[in-house]
C-alpha positions in Angstrom: 40.2 213.2 -34.2 43.1 213.9 -31.5 43.1 210.8 -29.0 43.5 210.5 -25.8 47.3 209.8 -25.5 47.9 212.9 -27.7 46.6 215.4 -25.4 48.1 213.1 -22.3 51.4 213.2 -24.1 51.2 217.1 -24.9 50.7 218.5 -20.8 53.2 215.4 -19.7 55.6 216.5 -22.6 55.4 220.6 -21.7 55.8 218.9 -17.7 58.5 216.7 -18.4 60.4 219.3 -21.1 60.1 222.3 -18.3 61.7 219.6 -15.5 64.2 217.9 -17.0 65.1 221.9 -18.3 65.4 223.5 -15.5 68.5 222.3 -14.0 70.6 223.3 -17.0 69.0 226.8 -17.0 71.2 229.6 -16.4 74.3 230.2 -15.0 76.3 228.8 -12.1 74.3 230.8 -9.3 70.9 229.4 -11.0 71.7 226.1 -12.1 73.0 226.0 -7.9 70.1 227.3 -6.4 67.6 224.5 -8.9 69.9 222.1 -7.4 68.9 222.9 -4.3 65.2 223.3 -4.7 64.2 221.2 -7.7 63.3 218.0 -6.3 60.4 217.1 -4.7 60.6 215.5 -0.7 60.3 212.3 -2.1 63.3 212.6 -4.9 61.2 213.9 -7.9 61.7 216.0 -10.3 59.6 219.6 -10.0 58.5 221.9 -12.9 58.5 225.7 -12.4 56.1 228.5 -14.0 55.7 227.4 -17.6 53.8 224.0 -16.3 52.4 225.9 -13.1 50.4 228.5 -15.4 49.6 225.8 -18.1 47.7 224.1 -15.4 46.2 227.1 -14.5 44.8 227.8 -18.1 43.6 224.1 -18.4 41.8 224.6 -14.6 40.4 227.6 -15.5 39.1 226.4 -19.0 37.7 223.0 -17.2 36.0 224.9 -14.2 34.2 227.8 -16.5 34.0 226.6 -20.2 35.1 229.0 -21.7 38.5 232.0 -21.1 37.6 233.7 -18.4 39.8 236.5 -18.0 39.7 237.6 -14.5 39.2 234.3 -13.7 42.5 233.2 -15.3 44.3 236.6 -14.1 43.6 235.3 -10.4 44.7 231.5 -10.5 47.9 233.3 -12.1 48.5 235.2 -9.1 47.0 233.0 -6.1 49.3 229.7 -7.4 52.4 232.7 -7.9 55.3 230.9 -5.6 59.0 232.5 -6.0 60.4 228.6 -5.7 58.6 227.9 -9.4 61.2 230.3 -10.8 59.1 233.2 -12.4 60.7 235.9 -14.2 61.2 239.2 -12.3 58.7 241.1 -14.3 56.0 238.7 -13.8 56.3 238.1 -10.3 56.1 241.8 -10.1 52.8 241.6 -12.0 51.6 238.6 -10.0 52.0 240.0 -6.8 49.9 243.4 -8.0 47.2 241.4 -8.9 47.3 239.1 -6.4 47.0 242.6 -3.9 43.2 243.3 -5.7 45.0 245.5 -8.9 43.2 244.8 -12.1 45.2 243.1 -14.5 44.7 245.6 -16.8 46.2 248.2 -14.6 49.4 246.1 -13.2 50.3 245.0 -16.3 50.9 248.1 -18.0 52.6 249.3 -14.7 54.9 246.3 -15.2 54.8 246.3 -19.2 54.7 250.0 -20.2 55.3 248.3 -23.9 53.8 245.3 -22.9 56.2 242.0 -22.0 57.3 240.3 -25.4 58.8 237.4 -23.0 57.8 233.6 -24.3 55.3 233.4 -21.4 52.3 233.2 -22.7 53.3 231.0 -26.1 55.3 228.7 -23.0 51.4 228.0 -21.7 49.2 228.0 -25.4 49.6 224.4 -26.7 46.8 224.4 -23.6 44.7 226.7 -25.5 44.7 224.2 -28.6 43.6 221.2 -26.9 40.6 222.9 -25.7 39.8 225.0 -28.7 40.7 221.8 -31.3 37.3 222.4 -33.1 37.4 226.1 -33.8 40.6 227.9 -35.3 39.1 231.4 -35.2 38.0 231.0 -31.8 41.7 229.6 -31.3 43.4 232.1 -32.6 41.1 235.0 -30.8 41.2 233.4 -27.5 45.2 232.5 -27.3 45.6 236.4 -28.0 43.1 237.1 -24.6 45.0 234.4 -22.5 48.6 236.4 -23.5 47.4 239.6 -23.0 46.9 239.1 -18.8 51.0 238.6 -18.7 52.5 239.3 -22.4 50.6 242.2 -24.4 53.2 243.1 -26.7 52.7 242.0 -29.9 55.6 239.7 -30.5 54.6 238.2 -27.5 51.2 237.2 -28.8 52.2 236.4 -32.1 54.9 233.5 -30.4 51.4 232.5 -28.5 48.9 232.2 -31.2 51.9 230.5 -33.5 52.9 227.6 -30.4 48.9 226.8 -30.0 48.4 226.7 -33.8 51.4 224.6 -34.3 50.0 222.5 -31.2 46.6 222.3 -33.2 47.7 220.9 -36.6 50.1 218.4 -35.1 47.0 216.9 -32.8 45.0 216.9 -36.0 47.7 215.0 -38.1 48.9 217.9 -40.6 52.5 217.0 -42.3 55.6 219.5 -41.2 55.2 221.0 -44.2 51.6 221.8 -44.2 52.2 223.3 -40.8 54.5 225.4 -42.0 52.2 226.7 -45.0 49.8 227.5 -42.5 52.4 229.3 -40.3 53.6 230.9 -42.9 50.1 232.6 -43.2 50.1 233.4 -39.9 53.5 235.6 -39.5 52.8 239.1 -38.8 56.1 240.2 -38.0 59.0 240.1 -40.3 61.1 238.7 -37.3 59.1 235.9 -36.9 58.3 235.3 -41.2 62.3 235.0 -41.4 63.1 232.5 -38.6 60.3 229.9 -40.8 61.9 230.4 -43.9 65.1 229.7 -42.6 63.4 226.1 -40.8 61.6 225.3 -44.2 64.6 225.8 -45.6 67.0 223.6 -43.4 64.7 220.7 -43.5 63.5 221.3 -47.2 67.5 220.5 -47.8 67.3 217.6 -45.7 70.1 219.9 -43.3 70.2 219.1 -39.8 71.2 222.2 -38.0 73.2 221.3 -34.7 72.5 223.0 -31.2 74.6 226.1 -31.7 73.9 226.7 -34.9 70.1 226.8 -33.6 70.7 228.8 -31.1 72.4 231.1 -33.0 70.4 231.4 -36.1 67.1 231.2 -34.4 67.8 232.0 -30.4 67.5 231.1 -27.2 67.0 233.8 -25.4 64.0 234.3 -22.7 62.0 236.6 -25.9 59.2 234.8 -27.6 61.6 235.7 -30.6 64.5 234.5 -29.5 62.8 231.0 -28.5 59.4 230.0 -30.4 60.1 229.1 -33.5 63.5 227.0 -32.2 61.4 225.5 -30.1 59.3 224.3 -33.4 62.6 223.7 -35.0 64.0 221.8 -32.6 59.9 219.8 -32.2 59.7 219.1 -35.7 63.9 217.7 -35.8 62.9 215.3 -33.8 59.2 213.8 -33.8 61.1 210.5 -35.1 63.6 210.4 -32.6 62.6 209.8 -28.7 62.1 212.1 -26.0 65.1 211.9 -24.1 67.0 212.6 -27.5 64.9 215.7 -28.0 65.6 216.9 -24.1 69.7 216.3 -25.4 69.1 218.5 -28.1 67.3 221.4 -26.3 69.8 221.5 -23.4 72.6 221.7 -25.7 70.9 224.6 -26.9 71.4 226.4 -23.6 70.0 229.6 -22.9 66.4 229.5 -21.4 66.5 225.5 -21.2 63.3 224.8 -19.4 61.3 226.9 -21.4 62.3 225.9 -25.1 62.6 221.8 -23.7 58.7 222.9 -22.4 57.4 223.9 -26.1 59.5 221.7 -27.9 58.0 218.8 -25.6 54.6 219.3 -25.4 55.3 219.4 -29.7 56.7 216.4 -29.3 54.3 215.2 -27.1 51.4 216.1 -29.1 52.7 214.3 -32.2 54.1 210.8 -30.4 51.5 210.7 -27.4 52.5 210.0 -24.0 53.3 206.0 -23.9 56.7 206.6 -24.1 57.3 208.9 -22.1 55.1 207.6 -18.8 58.3 206.1 -16.9 59.9 209.2 -16.6 59.3 210.0 -13.1 57.7 213.7 -12.4 56.2 215.7 -9.8 52.3 215.6 -9.5 51.9 213.3 -12.4 48.9 211.8 -11.5 47.3 215.5 -11.4 48.7 216.0 -15.1 47.2 212.7 -16.5 44.1 214.0 -14.7 44.3 217.0 -16.6 44.8 215.8 -19.9 42.1 213.8 -19.7 39.2 216.0 -18.7 40.3 218.2 -21.6 40.1 215.5 -23.6 36.9 214.4 -22.6 35.2 218.1 -21.9 36.1 218.8 -25.8 35.2 215.3 -27.0 32.2 214.4 -25.0 31.1 217.4 -23.9 27.9 217.3 -21.0 24.7 218.2 -22.5 23.3 222.4 -21.9 
């Protein structure tokens, strides 16, 4: 059975990876902007849309007791602030939803073939915490959560792989068995090939460099170029400190905040929050309370 500390670690690992990776995101201009807006008035590191949309999912699940797409899309839209670093496509989509346009219509208007970015994957670990007792429902609800903003098959598959990995980690499954299970759920050639590479590295005790991971698995904003990189980084650092994971993820460059958030949430699901409580971040108490509420609602549900 997963522990409360794992739930705390999963959410804090996501938010800390996000906040600590954001200053290293993009080029000189992007980093300069984040240097100006990347801290709260009292000096705490701010997180980006990765954490905000994860919070939105958690609160929607807690308030509704299920995945309600209309409620979730509304929360996504109401939470939108440019200063959280939303991608331009997602920003346009959420503004349309905020004006009353149904999410299905808004999504098709912005992404005719569905967005294949990593936005759905970056928040998918929250679903693993809530639907921990039913893996089939976890997979179906992850798909429904993803399609609000990222309906491309690769984006949905990436979200499912992060959710499934989180589920297996919090249930104490070994890395070898996680990889074997992921193989069964890799529907695309792209993800399947990347998983084989990771498996080969681990089987031969090869530790790839950040540059090798970026070149081979990717470091971009698409699900295809970031999900497996994040999973690999997490696996390589399960028995290392969170600061070592962050340093490695930063060295991969590219979409640093999201890759760090996904790797961080997996690390936290494995190691818990005990060793990362001292790292400062905005709204820590709120993040911790969300984790505790998720744990309690899933493991000690109120009688009907």
